[in-house]
N, C-alpha and C positions, 0 to 999 in steps of 0.2 A: 246731541242732535237738537235739543230744545233751544240751544243758543243760536244755532244756524237758522232755525225756523224763525226765531225772533228777529234776527238780523235781516232776513228776507222780508219780513213784514214791514220793518222800518224803512228798508230800501224802497219797497213798492210804494209806501205812503209818501216818501220823500220825492220820488219820481213823479207820482201823480199830482201832488200839491205843488212841488217845486217847478215842474215844467208844464204841467197840465193846465194850470190856471192862466199863465201868460199865453199859452198856445190857444186856449179857448177865447181869450180876449183878442188875439191876433186874427183868428178865424172870423170872429164877429166883425172886426173892423174891415176885413177883406170882403166879407159878404155884404156889408153895408155899402162899401164903395162900388162893388159890382152891381148892386141893386140900383144905385144912383146913375150907373153908366159912366163912371169916372175913371175906369181902368183902361190902360192902353190896349189890353187884350179884349175888352168888351166891344160890342157893336155900337155903343152909344145909346142904346135903348134902355129905358128905365124898367126895372122889375121890382114892383112894390113888395112882393112876397119875399124876395131875397133880402131886400132892405130891412124888413121887419124881422126876419130871421136873424140878421146881424144884430139888431137891437136886442133880441132875446138872448143871444149868446153873450153880448157885453153885459147885459143885466144879470145874467147867471153868474158871470165871473165876479161882478161887484157884490152880489149876494153871498157868494162863497167867502169872499174876503171879509165882509161884515160879520158873518156868522163865526168865522175863525177868530176875529178880534174879540167878539163877545164871549166865545168859548175860553179864550186865554184869560180874560178878565172876569170870569164868572164869580170867582170867590171874592174878589175885591168889590164887585157890584153887590154881592150879598152882604158883605161885612159893612160897607159904608152906606149903602142905599136900601138895604133889605129888599133887594130886587132879585127875584128868581125867574130867569128867562128859560132855563132848560128844565127837564124833568128831575125828580128828586135823586135819581141814581147818579147824577153828575156832580153832586155836592157831597162833601165829607160829612 
């Protein structure tokens, strides 16, 4: 039963990170375009709140990607640059 539980955790993380981040980016781009009034379905009026919400979603997606890259390279950054970005529990 422990193996099935572990597989489900990996599957959930893969779906969240594998499809969730591009979906978050796409929603951000769509919100920004709707906020600018550039969509065929929009009335042509600008909505600054929707535009800035799109910027926040795109920024969040970029932040998640940067933190993921730093997480993967954390041991290398510690070894070569003596740089600790994450708390102590993240290092061996």
